[in-house]
C-alpha positions in Angstrom: -0.1 0.2 0.0 1.4 3.7 -0.5 2.4 5.3 2.0 1.1 9.0 2.7 3.4 11.6 3.4 3.6 12.0 7.2 4.0 15.7 8.4 5.4 16.6 11.9 4.1 20.6 12.7 6.3 22.5 15.3 5.3 25.9 15.8 4.7 27.6 19.5 1.2 28.8 18.4 -1.9 26.8 18.8 -3.8 28.6 16.1 -0.9 28.0 13.6 -0.4 24.4 14.4 -4.1 24.1 14.1 -4.2 25.9 10.8 -1.4 24.3 9.2 -2.8 20.6 10.2 -6.3 21.4 8.5 -4.5 22.2 5.4 -2.5 19.2 5.5 -5.3 16.9 6.0 -6.9 18.5 3.4 -4.3 17.7 0.7 -4.7 14.2 -0.5 -1.3 12.3 -0.1 -0.5 14.3 3.3 -1.2 13.4 6.5 -0.3 14.7 10.3 2.0 12.6 12.2 1.7 14.6 15.4 2.5 18.7 16.6 4.9 20.2 18.6 4.8 23.5 20.7 8.9 24.1 20.2 11.9 22.2 19.1 12.4 20.2 22.6 9.2 18.4 22.0 9.7 17.7 18.4 13.2 16.1 19.0 11.0 13.9 21.6 8.4 12.7 18.8 10.3 12.5 16.0 11.2 8.8 17.0 7.7 7.8 17.7 5.8 9.5 14.9 8.2 9.0 12.3 7.6 11.9 9.8 8.8 12.0 6.5 9.0 15.7 6.4 8.9 18.2 9.2 7.1 22.1 9.1 9.3 24.8 11.3 8.4 27.4 12.9 11.5 29.8 13.8 10.5 32.1 16.8 9.5 29.6 19.8 10.4 29.3 23.5 12.9 26.6 25.1 14.0 25.6 21.8 13.5 27.5 18.6 14.0 26.6 15.4 17.5 27.5 14.9 18.8 25.7 17.9 16.4 22.7 16.5 18.5 22.5 13.3 21.7 22.3 15.0 20.5 19.8 17.3 18.9 17.9 14.5 22.2 18.1 12.8 24.3 17.0 15.6 21.8 13.8 16.5 22.4 13.2 12.6 18.5 13.3 12.2 17.9 13.4 8.1 14.2 14.1 8.2 13.5 17.2 5.7 12.6 20.4 7.2 10.5 23.1 5.5 10.7 26.1 7.5 7.8 28.8 7.9 9.3 32.1 7.9 7.9 35.6 8.8 9.1 38.3 6.0 11.1 40.7 7.9 15.0 41.5 7.1 15.6 39.6 10.3 13.3 36.9 9.7 15.5 36.7 5.7 18.8 36.6 7.8 17.4 33.4 10.3 15.7 31.6 7.4 19.2 31.8 5.3 20.9 30.4 8.3 18.2 27.9 9.1 19.2 26.8 5.3 22.8 26.5 6.1 22.0 24.5 8.9 20.4 22.0 6.6 16.7 23.2 6.2 15.6 21.8 2.9 13.6 25.1 1.8 11.1 27.9 3.5 7.5 29.6 2.9 7.0 32.9 4.0 3.8 33.2 6.2 1.6 36.1 4.7 1.0 38.3 7.6 4.1 37.5 10.4 4.8 35.0 13.3 0.8 34.2 13.5 -0.9 34.3 10.5 -4.8 33.8 10.5 -4.4 33.9 6.7 -1.8 31.0 6.4 -4.7 29.4 3.9 -3.1 31.8 1.2 0.0 30.0 0.8 -2.1 26.3 1.1 -1.1 25.4 -2.4 2.8 26.2 -2.2 3.2 24.5 1.2 1.8 21.2 0.0 3.5 21.3 -2.8 7.0 21.6 -0.8 5.8 19.0 1.7 5.0 16.2 -1.1 8.3 16.9 -2.9 10.6 17.0 -0.1 8.3 13.9 2.0 8.3 12.0 -1.2 12.1 12.3 -1.8 12.6 11.0 1.4 10.2 8.2 1.4 12.1 7.4 -1.8 15.6 7.4 0.0 13.9 5.0 2.8 12.6 2.3 0.5 8.8 3.1 1.3 6.1 3.3 -1.4 5.2 6.4 -1.8 1.5 7.6 -2.5 1.1 8.9 -6.0 0.6 12.5 -6.2 -3.0 13.7 -6.9 -3.7 15.2 -10.0 -3.9 18.9 -8.8 0.2 18.2 -8.8 1.2 17.1 -11.9 4.0 19.0 -12.1 5.3 17.4 -9.0 6.4 14.3 -11.2 9.8 12.8 -10.1 9.7 9.9 -12.2 8.8 8.7 -15.2 4.8 8.0 -14.7 3.1 10.6 -14.6 2.0 11.0 -10.8 4.8 8.9 -9.2 7.6 10.1 -7.7 10.4 7.1 -8.5 13.4 8.6 -10.0 14.6 7.0 -13.2 18.2 6.9 -13.8 18.9 9.7 -16.6 21.0 7.3 -18.3 17.6 5.7 -19.4 15.8 8.8 -20.5 16.5 10.0 -24.4 15.5 13.5 -25.7 12.4 13.6 -27.8 13.6 13.7 -31.6 10.5 15.4 -32.9 11.2 19.0 -32.8 14.8 19.5 -31.4 16.3 22.3 -32.5 19.4 22.5 -34.8 22.0 25.3 -33.3 22.9 27.9 -36.0 26.6 27.9 -35.4 28.9 26.5 -33.2 29.6 27.5 -29.9 31.8 30.6 -29.1 33.7 31.9 -26.5 31.8 31.8 -23.0 31.4 35.4 -22.2 28.5 34.9 -19.6 26.9 32.0 -17.7 23.0 32.3 -16.9 21.2 29.9 -14.4 18.0 29.3 -14.1 16.8 27.4 -10.6 13.5 27.1 -8.5 12.4 24.3 -5.9 15.6 22.8 -4.4 17.7 25.7 -5.5 18.8 27.7 -2.3 20.5 24.5 -1.4 21.7 23.4 -4.7 23.1 26.6 -5.6 25.0 27.0 -2.3 26.3 23.5 -3.4 27.5 24.8 -6.6 29.1 28.2 -5.8 30.7 26.6 -2.8 32.9 24.7 -5.4 32.9 27.1 -8.4 36.4 27.8 -9.9 37.8 31.2 -8.1 39.2 32.1 -11.6 36.1 32.1 -13.3 36.9 34.1 -16.4 32.9 34.7 -17.2 30.5 36.8 -15.1 27.0 34.6 -13.9 23.3 35.8 -13.5 21.0 33.7 -11.7 17.7 33.4 -11.4 16.2 31.7 -8.3 12.4 31.8 -7.6 12.2 33.6 -4.2 10.1 36.0 -2.7 10.9 39.5 -2.2 13.1 40.6 1.2 14.9 37.7 0.8 17.2 37.8 -2.2 19.5 40.3 -0.6 20.5 38.3 2.1 20.4 34.9 0.0 23.3 36.7 -2.0 25.2 37.4 0.8 24.7 33.7 2.3 26.2 32.6 -1.2 28.9 35.4 -1.0 30.3 33.9 2.5 30.6 30.3 0.9 31.6 31.0 -2.5 35.3 32.2 -4.0 33.7 34.8 -6.1 31.4 38.1 -5.3 28.0 37.4 -4.8 25.4 40.1 -5.0 22.0 40.9 -5.3 21.7 42.4 -8.6 20.9 46.2 -9.2 20.2 48.0 -12.5 23.0 48.8 -14.1 25.3 46.6 -12.2 28.5 45.9 -14.8 28.9 42.3 -15.5 32.4 41.2 -15.1 34.5 38.2 -14.3 34.5 37.4 -10.6 30.9 38.5 -10.2 27.7 36.6 -9.6 24.3 38.6 -9.7 21.0 37.3 -8.0 17.9 38.5 -9.4 15.7 40.4 -6.7 13.0 38.8 -5.9 10.1 40.0 -7.6 12.0 41.5 -10.6 12.8 40.5 -13.6 16.6 40.0 -14.3 18.0 41.0 -18.1 21.1 41.3 -19.7 22.1 44.3 -22.2 25.4 45.0 -23.8 26.6 48.5 -24.0 29.6 50.2 -26.0 31.8 49.7 -23.1 30.5 46.8 -21.1 27.4 44.4 -20.4 25.3 45.3 -17.8 22.1 43.8 -15.7 18.6 45.5 -15.9 16.1 44.8 -13.9 12.0 45.0 -15.2 8.7 45.1 -13.5 7.2 43.8 -16.6 4.3 40.9 -16.2 5.2 37.5 -14.6 6.2 35.1 -17.0 5.3 31.3 -16.4 3.7 32.5 -13.0 7.1 34.0 -11.8 9.3 37.4 -11.7 11.9 36.8 -12.1 11.5 34.3 -14.8 14.3 32.3 -16.2 12.7 32.4 -19.9 12.9 36.5 -19.5 16.7 36.2 -18.5 17.6 33.3 -21.1 15.8 35.3 -23.9 17.8 38.5 -23.1 21.2 36.4 -22.9 20.3 35.0 -26.5 19.5 37.9 -27.8 22.7 39.8 -26.2 25.2 36.9 -26.3 24.5 34.6 -29.1 26.5 31.8 -29.1 29.0 33.2 -26.6 27.1 31.9 -23.4 26.6 28.7 -20.8 23.0 28.4 -19.9 22.0 26.2 -16.7 18.7 24.9 -15.9 18.3 23.2 -12.5 15.7 21.8 -9.8 12.5 23.4 -9.9 8.7 22.8 -10.6 7.1 23.9 -13.7 8.3 24.9 -17.2 10.3 28.4 -16.6 13.6 28.4 -18.4 12.7 25.4 -20.7 11.5 27.3 -23.6 14.1 30.2 -24.1 16.8 27.9 -23.0 16.1 26.2 -26.5 16.7 29.8 -28.0 20.0 30.1 -26.6 20.8 26.4 -28.1 19.7 27.5 -31.3 22.0 30.2 -31.2 25.0 28.0 -30.4 25.6 28.3 -26.6 26.2 25.9 -24.4 23.0 24.2 -22.5 23.2 22.4 -19.3 20.6 20.4 -17.6 20.6 19.0 -14.0 19.9 15.6 -14.1 16.7 13.5 -12.9 18.6 11.8 -9.9 19.9 14.7 -8.2 16.8 17.3 -9.0 14.6 17.8 -6.0 12.2 18.2 -8.7 12.5 17.2 -12.0 10.3 19.8 -13.6 12.3 22.5 -15.5 15.0 20.5 -16.4 13.0 17.8 -17.5 11.0 20.1 -19.8 14.0 21.4 -21.3 15.6 18.1 -21.8 12.7 16.5 -23.5 12.4 19.3 -26.3 16.1 18.9 -26.9 17.2 22.1 -25.4 20.1 20.5 -23.3 23.4 19.9 -24.6 24.6 17.6 -21.7 22.6 16.7 -18.3 25.0 17.1 -15.3 24.2 15.8 -11.7 24.6 18.3 -9.0 27.5 17.0 -7.5 29.6 17.8 -10.8 27.6 20.9 -11.9 30.3 23.3 -10.3 33.1 21.3 -12.0 31.5 21.0 -15.3 30.5 24.7 -15.5 34.2 25.9 -14.7 35.4 23.3 -17.3 33.4 24.6 -19.9 34.7 28.2 -19.1 38.0 27.2 -19.1 37.6 25.3 -22.5 35.5 28.0 -24.4 37.6 31.4 -23.8 
């Protein structure tokens, strides 16, 4: 029999515990395993309720979320954690610390620590719990329940609705409609990355290992709400040998610099007479996202043609897949994260199936492969 995803809800507010639990129980494939009012009680309950994923508040008495994550790491507990975070500068800093301590992802409370309107993010929370909980079930040899029809974009495997990864070696791109590059790749003058669910930790892994002498600038679209990308860039800057910052309009694209798209702003690139620069836009969302990887890739293809490297990584949906094909057709090299290492094989899967990916790469090889290609194509 398929196993539902068992969720442990940790929040010091009885109202929040009840509201979040009701949302979970209303979602097919999810079940509340237990509730805890702080991290200390959560640690006591984990061995008894055997959760597949934990929803964690940060500000709690006795043992807060950060202290819980430190103790979780010390005890070797590998149950994934989705942080419920309030939107504020302080909240952004703590949320990035939580990710650095091993939290898998985060979702923002719509109106502060106690959000009676938490139902407005019910769909997003359910998707994250299904993604990380099912991935954990797979790792433990459980039989995950099929995803409900409402979440077809959460596929991690070959069959719709079933979260069983298929080795990328068994997959072949669809031949029909595969684009043909108009020319051979030129020197790599720019590296553009599009990424979503599972992205914060994936990018931490990539940028911690990137070549410190990387000769091309890097621009990144990570789907993330406003208020968090500045601190996210700072957190990457602390572990990356390159200079990482949130992009501002007019920032120069130069080797040794990584620019992260601000939340709720599209990031584009523009070549000027003396230098290429970043441009920010308030244009409508693309594929439901602002920033959008498709918007970034389209501008890179227009301005850099065959002199770029496009990378599409873990994420739900299709964002970036279409315009990665424009980069491919222009002659640029394109990489896609492989299925086995993607938290959600959505964006890279669509790009691969469309024939827009030159090469699939596992996450633990992504930094090395980007660095190798940048050295080879100078």
